[in-house]
Each structure stands twice: as structure tokens, then as C-alpha cells.
N, C-alpha and C positions, 0 to 999 in steps of 0.2 A: 449418460449425460453432461455437456460441457459445462466448464466451471466458467464460471464470472468474474474478470478479476477486474476492478474499480483503480486508476491509477493518476494519482494529484501528481502534477510538478510544474513551476510556473517557468522551468526551460524546456522550451519545445523540441528541441534536438534531442535530448533524455526522453520526452514524453514520448518522439516517435521511436526513438531507436529499441525500448522498454515494449511500447505497443508491438512493434514487428516481432522484436523475439517471441513477445507471447501467444500472439496470435499463430504464429509459426508449430508452435509450440501444442495448438489446437486447443487455448482459450478464446474463449469471448474475452474481448478489451473495450474497456469503455474507458476512455482518459481525457482529464479534463487540467486545463490551465488555473483556472480560479477556484480558490478557498470556498468564495461565498457560497456554490452550490453543491457542495461535495456532499454533503444529509440531502436535501432532496434528489440529488442526481441516484445518492446511492434506494432510497427509497421507490423509485422507479426501476430503478437497473437491478437491483436487488443481487449486491455482489457474494462471493464465496471467500473473497478475502480482497485485501483493500491494498493497498500502497503507500504512501504518501512519503515526499519529498520533506524531508527537518524544516527547511529555508523556506518558506513557501511567502509569497509578496501578501502582505497584511496580514499574517497569522502563520504561527509554528506547528508544524505538522503533530508535534506532541499535543499540542490544545486541540488540533482537529482530532487524533487518536481517543484522548480523552471523552471529547465527543459523540464520536464514534459509537466506542465501550461503553457510555450509560444509555443509548440508544436501546430500548427493550425488544426491538426486532435482531439488534446486530452486535450487543452484549459478546456473542460467542463466537462471531466472525473474526478471524485470523488478519491482523492485523501488522504490517511488515514497514519500517520506517527507515528511508536511507538520509545517510548524510555523512558532508565534510569535515562537517565544523566539529563534532561529538567527540572528545578524547574517550572519555567516561560512558561506557553503554550503558551501566548503572542508571546514569540520568536521562536514558531515554526508554529504559525496562518501568522507570516509575511512573512512567505515563500510560504502562498496562498495554504494550505493544506487546506481540506475539515474535517476531523475531528482527533484526538489526543486521543491514547492511554498511558497510563504512566506503563513501565514495574517495575514489574512483573504484568503481566494482564492475568484475568479469561478468558477462551476460551469463555464463556457465552457474555463476554464485547463485545469481537473480533466479536463474530456472528451479535448482533444487535446492534454495530454501523456500519458493513459492509451492512444488510439487511435496515436499516433507510436509511443510504446514497441514497442505489438503488431504494431504494423506493421511497426519497424523486423527485431524476433525474427522474423517470415513472411520477410522475406528472405534 
């Protein structure tokens, strides 16, 4: 069964690169640049993993992570936050995320983190 990944980033270039990379790796990917519709999109797409940019217009990815983790349907869904602005990963883990990637990031690191969290959740 193909794993589904939801990606939020307001930088279209990053969204495109992440989409292409994860699609190439065999994942079904839904991406959005709008934080306003992430929960609604998650409810219809039902992702196996969510990737959030920490700095998104209108909200921070940490707050979005808290919303996802407090949703009964997605409380066990792994969430990765990526950011160029955080020097202390403990700040991001305090939001309940399952993984952190510092920007700029290597696409290999992204794929390994995604696979690691999806395989961990299957076990």
C-alpha cells in the first residue's frame, strides 16, 4: 500500500522539490502552500506522515503540529518539521513533532527521515 505524505511550505520551489523527490520514491504526495487548509486537507487525504515548514505565512509549523497531534484521527501520525530558524531542536520537539530537519537540507536526509518514521510506525 502506497504511503501518503502531506507537505506544507509557503515556498513553491521547496514544495516542488519535496513533491518530486517523494513521488519519485514511491509516495503519494499532497502539497499545499496554505496553512489555512491543512487540517481539512488531512481529513480528506488521510496522510501517513506530515511535513511542515516551521515558518509559514499566518502560522508557525509548531502550532500546526500541535493542531494535528491534538486531532483524534492524527494523534499518532508522525510529523516532521523543517526550519532554517531554530538553533535548538528541543524547541521544535516541544511541539510534539517526531522528526526535525534543519534547512538547508539534503534530499537524501529527507527521504531517510521519512522512511525511518514510516517504518518505525509500522513496527
